[in-house]
C-alpha positions in Angstrom: 99.6 -31.5 -105.6 101.3 -33.7 -107.6 100.3 -37.4 -107.9 103.1 -38.8 -105.9 102.8 -36.6 -103.0 98.7 -37.5 -103.4 99.8 -41.1 -103.2 101.8 -40.6 -99.8 99.4 -38.5 -98.0 96.7 -41.3 -98.4 98.8 -44.3 -98.0 99.7 -42.4 -94.7 96.3 -41.7 -93.6 95.5 -45.5 -94.3 98.1 -46.4 -92.2 97.4 -44.4 -88.9 93.8 -45.3 -89.5 94.7 -49.6 -89.3 96.6 -48.3 -86.3 94.0 -46.8 -84.3 92.0 -50.1 -85.7 94.1 -52.6 -84.8 94.5 -49.9 -81.6 90.8 -50.2 -80.6 90.9 -53.5 -81.0 93.8 -54.5 -79.1 92.3 -52.5 -75.9 88.9 -54.1 -76.4 90.3 -57.4 -76.6 92.6 -57.5 -73.7 91.2 -59.2 -70.9 90.8 -57.4 -67.5 91.4 -58.9 -63.4 87.5 -58.5 -63.1 86.3 -60.9 -66.3 87.9 -63.7 -64.0 86.5 -62.7 -61.1 83.4 -64.3 -59.2 81.6 -62.8 -56.4 78.3 -65.1 -55.8 77.4 -67.7 -53.7 79.6 -66.8 -51.3 80.5 -69.7 -49.6 78.9 -70.4 -45.6 81.3 -69.6 -43.2 82.4 -73.0 -40.9 83.6 -71.8 -37.6 86.9 -74.7 -37.2 87.1 -76.1 -33.7 90.1 -74.6 -31.2 91.8 -77.7 -30.7 93.3 -79.8 -33.5 91.0 -83.0 -34.3 87.9 -81.2 -32.7 84.7 -81.4 -34.6 84.2 -77.8 -36.8 80.7 -75.7 -36.1 78.6 -76.9 -38.8 79.5 -81.4 -37.7 77.3 -83.6 -36.9 78.8 -85.3 -33.8 78.1 -89.2 -34.0 80.5 -90.1 -30.9 81.4 -87.7 -28.0 82.6 -90.2 -25.8 79.8 -90.3 -23.6 77.1 -92.8 -25.2 75.9 -94.5 -28.1 72.7 -92.6 -29.3 73.4 -91.6 -32.6 74.6 -95.5 -33.6 71.6 -98.5 -33.7 72.6 -102.4 -34.4 73.1 -103.3 -38.3 70.8 -106.2 -38.3 67.3 -105.1 -36.0 67.9 -101.3 -35.4 68.1 -101.7 -32.6 70.5 -99.8 -29.9 73.7 -100.5 -30.6 75.2 -102.1 -27.3 78.6 -101.1 -28.0 80.8 -100.2 -24.4 81.1 -96.6 -23.6 83.6 -96.1 -20.7 86.4 -93.4 -19.9 85.4 -91.8 -22.9 85.9 -94.0 -26.0 83.7 -96.5 -27.1 85.2 -100.6 -27.2 83.4 -103.2 -30.5 81.3 -105.7 -28.2 81.4 -108.8 -31.1 78.7 -109.7 -29.5 76.8 -106.5 -30.1 77.4 -106.9 -34.2 78.3 -104.4 -36.5 76.5 -100.7 -35.8 75.4 -98.3 -38.1 74.6 -94.6 -37.4 70.7 -94.0 -36.9 71.2 -91.2 -39.9 71.9 -91.6 -43.4 74.5 -89.2 -45.5 75.2 -88.8 -48.9 78.7 -86.7 -49.4 80.5 -85.8 -46.8 83.8 -85.3 -44.7 84.4 -88.3 -42.1 86.3 -87.7 -38.8 86.9 -91.2 -37.1 90.1 -92.3 -34.8 90.4 -95.9 -33.9 93.0 -97.7 -31.4 94.0 -101.2 -32.3 95.2 -102.4 -28.0 98.6 -102.7 -27.3 98.1 -106.5 -26.3 96.8 -107.8 -29.7 97.2 -110.7 -30.6 96.7 -113.1 -34.1 98.1 -112.3 -37.4 97.0 -111.1 -41.0 93.6 -110.4 -41.2 93.4 -112.1 -37.6 95.0 -108.9 -35.8 93.0 -105.7 -35.1 90.6 -106.3 -37.7 87.6 -103.3 -38.2 86.3 -101.2 -40.8 84.5 -97.9 -41.6 81.7 -98.9 -43.8 81.7 -95.5 -45.8 77.9 -96.7 -47.1 76.2 -98.9 -45.2 73.7 -100.3 -47.8 71.8 -103.0 -45.6 72.2 -105.9 -43.5 73.3 -108.6 -46.9 75.2 -105.9 -48.5 78.7 -105.4 -48.7 78.9 -101.7 -48.2 82.1 -99.6 -49.1 84.6 -100.5 -47.0 87.9 -98.8 -45.5 89.7 -101.3 -43.9 90.8 -101.1 -40.3 93.7 -103.4 -39.3 96.9 -103.4 -37.5 99.2 -102.6 -39.6 102.4 -102.1 -37.8 104.7 -105.0 -38.6 101.5 -107.4 -39.7 101.8 -108.6 -43.2 98.7 -109.5 -45.4 97.2 -108.9 -48.8 98.1 -105.2 -49.5 94.1 -104.5 -50.8 93.3 -106.0 -47.7 95.7 -103.6 -45.2 94.6 -100.4 -43.0 94.8 -97.8 -45.5 92.9 -99.8 -48.1 89.5 -99.8 -50.0 88.6 -103.7 -49.1 89.8 -105.5 -52.1 90.0 -102.9 -54.4 92.5 -100.2 -53.9 96.1 -100.3 -51.9 97.4 -97.6 -49.8 99.5 -95.4 -51.5 101.9 -95.5 -48.1 101.5 -97.1 -44.6 101.0 -94.5 -41.9 100.2 -97.0 -39.2 100.7 -96.5 -35.9 101.7 -98.7 -33.0 98.9 -100.9 -31.3 98.0 -99.3 -28.7 98.1 -95.7 -29.9 95.2 -93.7 -30.9 94.9 -93.6 -34.9 92.9 -91.0 -37.4 91.1 -91.4 -40.2 90.0 -88.1 -42.4 87.3 -89.2 -45.2 86.4 -87.0 -48.0 83.3 -89.2 -49.5 81.4 -89.1 -53.3 78.3 -91.0 -53.2 77.5 -92.8 -56.7 75.1 -91.8 -58.6 71.9 -93.6 -60.5 70.2 -93.2 -62.9 66.4 -94.8 -62.9 67.0 -97.8 -64.3 69.8 -98.7 -62.1 72.8 -97.7 -64.3 75.6 -95.6 -62.6 75.3 -92.4 -63.6 79.0 -91.2 -61.3 81.1 -93.5 -60.2 82.1 -92.9 -56.0 85.0 -91.4 -55.3 86.9 -91.4 -51.8 90.1 -89.4 -50.3 92.0 -90.6 -47.3 93.9 -89.0 -44.9 95.8 -91.7 -42.2 97.5 -90.1 -39.4 97.9 -86.7 -42.1 99.2 -89.2 -44.7 97.6 -89.1 -47.8 96.4 -92.8 -48.6 93.7 -93.0 -50.9 93.7 -90.0 -53.4 90.4 -89.7 -55.2 90.1 -92.9 -55.8 87.0 -94.5 -58.3 85.9 -97.2 -57.1 84.1 -99.8 -59.2 81.3 -100.8 -57.1 80.8 -102.2 -52.9 83.6 -103.9 -51.4 83.4 -107.4 -51.6 85.2 -110.7 -49.7 84.8 -112.3 -52.2 84.2 -111.7 -56.1 83.9 -108.3 -58.0 82.7 -105.4 -57.2 79.4 -104.3 -58.5 77.2 -101.4 -58.1 73.7 -101.3 -56.7 71.2 -98.6 -56.7 70.8 -96.6 -53.7 70.2 -92.6 -52.5 71.6 -91.7 -48.9 73.0 -94.5 -46.7 74.1 -95.0 -43.1 78.0 -95.2 -41.9 78.8 -99.0 -40.6 81.6 -100.0 -37.9 82.9 -103.2 -38.0 82.5 -105.5 -35.0 84.8 -108.1 -37.0 84.9 -112.0 -36.3 88.1 -112.3 -35.8 89.4 -113.3 -31.6 91.5 -110.5 -30.9 91.1 -108.3 -28.4 88.4 -105.5 -29.3 89.1 -102.3 -30.9 88.2 -98.7 -29.3 86.7 -95.5 -31.3 86.4 -92.4 -30.4 85.8 -88.5 -31.7 83.7 -89.0 -34.5 82.2 -85.9 -37.2 80.9 -85.9 -40.1 80.3 -82.8 -42.2 78.0 -83.1 -44.7 78.7 -81.9 -48.4 76.4 -80.5 -50.8 
């Protein structure tokens, strides 16, 4: 066998070996669908309600139109004095702010409210209330999602309906007319704190008003203060509060309030 022919055979064998090696490597490295499939843990089963806006199977019902047993007065923790009639709960301004007996951390919240058709006043004095996503004490401002008449009612935009009060302007004004029921759907992620009280992770909130996104995973800067700059104050779990605002307009009503605790 001449030298040229021997070299040709060797080169052919080397080329074949390299080709096989690359083919094997390509086969080993090629990803498969199963590589990115996760099977555990399996999410729990939650049965949705048959009716729109009704509580799902794992919800804690905070108001079902019958009584205020799930609520207490913020100042003295005595039974709430708001009025229940015809399946709704109406603000009793003399009865003060109320909050849930239970405390929550991260959750999904559903609240329906109605500003009276006969509402008077203007700006912040017209249908004012608030859903406080964490009521951290009688003397604290907490974290407020503003409730206010937003239908042809001018006010500062970081205090209008759908705002995180004095912190975040809503993405849209999705208000209905006074006299019509309106709906908030909220996803609340509570802040977490280090042992020394410093913030470990801030609070986040996503809010839909009447089905329209008005807050998109907004990062809060702290409590929603009426005066001054926001700051965080360490807490773990907290009640949800509804406000009996001191304005002179006709009192508002609430119905169908439920919450789902989230991990």
